[in-house]
C-alpha positions in Angstrom: 0.4 0.3 0.0 2.6 2.6 0.5 4.0 1.7 -2.9 0.2 3.0 -3.7 0.7 5.8 -1.9 4.1 7.3 -2.8 3.1 7.1 -6.5 -0.9 7.5 -6.5 -0.2 11.3 -8.2 1.7 9.5 -11.1 -0.9 6.5 -11.3 -3.3 8.9 -11.9 -2.0 10.8 -14.8 -0.8 7.5 -16.5 -5.1 5.8 -16.0 -6.1 9.4 -17.0 -3.7 9.1 -20.6 -6.1 5.9 -21.1 -9.0 6.5 -19.9 -9.0 9.7 -22.8 -7.4 7.6 -25.6 -9.7 5.3 -25.0 -12.7 7.4 -24.4 -11.8 9.7 -27.8 -11.9 6.2 -30.3 -14.9 5.4 -28.9 -16.5 8.1 -29.7 -15.4 8.2 -32.9 -16.6 4.7 -32.9 -20.2 5.5 -31.9 -20.6 7.6 -34.9 -20.7 4.4 -37.1 -23.6 3.8 -34.6 -26.3 3.1 -36.7 -29.9 0.8 -36.2 -32.8 0.6 -38.8 -36.3 0.9 -36.8 -39.0 2.6 -39.4 -35.8 4.6 -40.4 -32.2 4.6 -39.6 -31.3 6.2 -37.0 -28.4 6.3 -34.9 -28.3 5.0 -31.4 -25.3 5.1 -28.5 -23.8 2.1 -26.0 -26.7 3.9 -22.8 -29.5 2.6 -25.1 -27.8 -1.3 -24.9 -26.9 -0.4 -21.0 -30.6 0.9 -20.0 -32.7 -1.4 -22.3 -36.8 -0.4 -21.4 -37.9 -3.9 -22.1 -36.6 -7.4 -22.7 -37.1 -7.2 -26.3 -35.2 -3.4 -26.8 -31.5 -5.0 -26.9 -32.5 -7.7 -29.5 -34.8 -5.6 -31.9 -31.6 -2.7 -31.8 -29.7 -6.1 -33.1 -31.6 -7.1 -35.3 -31.9 -3.7 -36.7 -28.5 -3.5 -37.5 -28.4 -6.4 -39.3 -31.3 -4.8 -41.5 -29.1 -1.8 -42.7 -27.1 -2.0 -46.2 -24.6 -4.6 -46.3 -22.0 -2.0 -46.5 -23.3 -0.2 -43.2 -23.9 -2.9 -41.3 -20.8 -4.2 -41.7 -19.1 -0.6 -40.4 -21.7 -0.8 -37.2 -21.1 -4.0 -36.5 -17.0 -3.7 -36.0 -17.4 -0.8 -34.0 -19.9 -1.9 -32.1 -18.4 -4.7 -31.6 -14.8 -2.4 -31.7 -16.0 -0.5 -28.7 -17.1 -2.8 -26.6 -13.5 -4.5 -26.9 -11.0 -1.6 -26.6 -14.1 -0.7 -23.1 -11.7 -4.1 -22.0 -9.0 -1.1 -21.6 -11.2 1.5 -20.5 -12.3 -0.2 -17.8 -8.9 -0.8 -15.7 -7.9 3.3 -16.5 -11.7 4.3 -15.8 -11.7 2.9 -11.9 -8.3 2.7 -10.9 -8.8 7.2 -11.4 -12.1 6.6 -9.2 -9.7 4.2 -6.9 -6.5 5.8 -6.3 -8.8 9.5 -6.3 -10.2 8.0 -3.3 -7.1 6.5 -1.4 -5.7 9.8 -1.6 -8.7 11.2 -0.4 -8.6 9.1 2.8 -5.1 9.5 3.4 -6.4 13.6 4.4 -9.6 12.5 6.1 -10.3 11.3 9.8 -10.8 7.9 11.5 -14.2 7.8 9.7 -12.7 9.7 6.8 -10.6 6.8 6.3 -12.8 3.8 6.5 -15.6 5.6 4.2 -12.7 6.6 1.3 -11.3 3.3 1.5 -14.5 1.5 1.1 -15.4 3.6 -1.7 -11.5 3.0 -3.2 -12.1 -0.7 -2.6 -15.4 -1.0 -3.9 -14.3 -0.6 -7.4 -13.9 -3.4 -8.0 -17.4 -4.6 -8.4 -18.4 -1.5 -11.0 -15.5 -3.2 -12.7 -17.0 -6.9 -12.2 -20.4 -5.3 -13.5 -18.9 -4.1 -16.4 -17.0 -7.0 -17.4 -20.4 -8.7 -17.4 -22.3 -6.4 -19.1 -19.4 -6.8 -22.2 -19.2 -10.3 -21.7 -23.5 -9.8 -22.6 -23.7 -7.7 -24.8 -21.3 -9.3 -27.1 -23.5 -12.3 -27.0 -25.8 -10.5 -27.9 -24.8 -9.6 -31.0 -25.5 -12.0 -33.9 -28.8 -11.8 -36.7 -30.9 -14.1 -34.4 -30.7 -12.6 -31.0 -33.4 -13.6 -28.8 -34.8 -11.1 -26.1 -33.9 -12.1 -22.3 -36.4 -13.7 -20.0 -37.9 -11.4 -17.2 -35.8 -12.2 -14.7 -32.5 -11.8 -16.9 -33.4 -8.6 -17.5 -34.2 -8.1 -14.2 -30.8 -9.0 -13.1 -29.1 -7.3 -16.0 -30.8 -3.8 -14.9 -29.5 -4.2 -11.8 -26.0 -5.0 -12.8 -26.2 -1.2 -14.8 -27.6 0.5 -10.9 -25.1 -1.1 -9.3 -22.0 -0.1 -11.7 -23.1 3.5 -11.6 -24.2 4.0 -8.9 -20.8 2.4 -7.2 -18.7 4.6 -9.6 -20.7 7.1 -9.3 -21.0 7.4 -5.6 -17.3 7.2 -5.6 -16.1 9.9 -8.0 -19.0 12.8 -6.9 -17.6 12.2 -2.9 -14.0 11.9 -4.0 -13.9 15.0 -6.5 -16.0 17.2 -4.7 -13.0 16.1 -1.0 -10.4 17.3 -3.7 -11.5 20.1 -5.1 -12.2 21.3 -0.9 -9.0 20.8 0.0 -7.7 22.5 -3.0 -9.9 25.8 -2.5 -8.7 25.6 1.6 -5.0 24.9 0.8 -4.3 22.0 2.5 -2.6 19.8 -0.1 1.2 18.9 -0.5 3.0 21.9 -2.7 4.9 19.0 -4.7 1.5 17.3 -6.2 0.7 21.0 -8.3 3.4 20.2 -11.3 0.8 16.1 -11.6 -2.3 18.8 -11.2 -0.9 20.5 -14.3 -0.3 17.1 -16.2 -4.2 16.4 -15.6 -5.0 20.1 -17.2 -3.1 20.0 -19.8 -4.7 15.9 -21.0 -8.0 17.2 -21.0 -7.0 20.2 -22.4 -5.6 18.0 -25.6 -8.6 15.6 -25.1 -11.0 18.5 -25.6 -8.9 20.7 -28.1 -9.0 17.4 -30.3 -12.7 17.1 -29.8 -12.8 20.8 -31.1 -11.7 19.8 -34.2 -14.4 20.0 -37.6 -15.3 16.6 -38.9 -17.0 15.5 -42.0 -20.2 14.2 -40.6 -21.3 10.1 -40.6 -24.2 10.0 -42.4 -26.0 5.7 -43.0 -25.7 4.1 -46.2 -28.9 4.8 -48.1 -31.1 2.1 -47.9 
C-alpha cells in the first residue's frame, strides 16, 4: 500500500491518459452506430446498457443486420470494437476513481478514512459488473438474437444500477473532497505539477474534440 500511496498521483496521470485515449476512440466508433427502426437512426451504447424491455436489445441488434451490407459491416465492427476497447477503458476509469478516493482517505479523520477506503476498494464491483455487461452484449450481437427472459432482464438492470451507482458515488465524493482541499489550500505543493499534467491531458482531449469532422451519414437503403 505504501507503493500506491507514494506514486498515486503518477499512476493517476497515467490512468487518466489511458481513460482519455480510449474515450476518444470509443467516441469515434459511436459515430458509426446505426440501426433500422422504421427509419435508419443513430444509437449509443447507453441504449444497450439501459434497455426498457427484454425486446429492446434484440430489436436494436436485428435493426443493425437489416441495414445495407456496407453500413451493417461498419456498425458491427464499430460496436464490437467499442466493447473490446472498453476492456482497456475499465481499469483506467475505475483505477482513477480508486486512486482519487485512496488519496482523499489519507487526509481524512478516522471515519473519513474508513469511508473513502471502502469507496476505493468497492470499485472492484463496478469493474466486475462492466466485464459481465460486455460479455453479455458481445454474445447478443448476432442475427437471430433472442429476447432475454424477464429474470435475466431484471438482473441486467440491477447490474447497470450497481455499476453506475457505486462508481458515480465514489467519483462525486472523491472529486468533491479533492476540490475542497484545493480551495482551502490543504494540499502538498509537491503535487502541483501532477495537477498541471492532468489539466494538460484534459485540455488536449477537449482540443481534439473541437477539430471539425465530416459528419457520418448512414448508407442509403
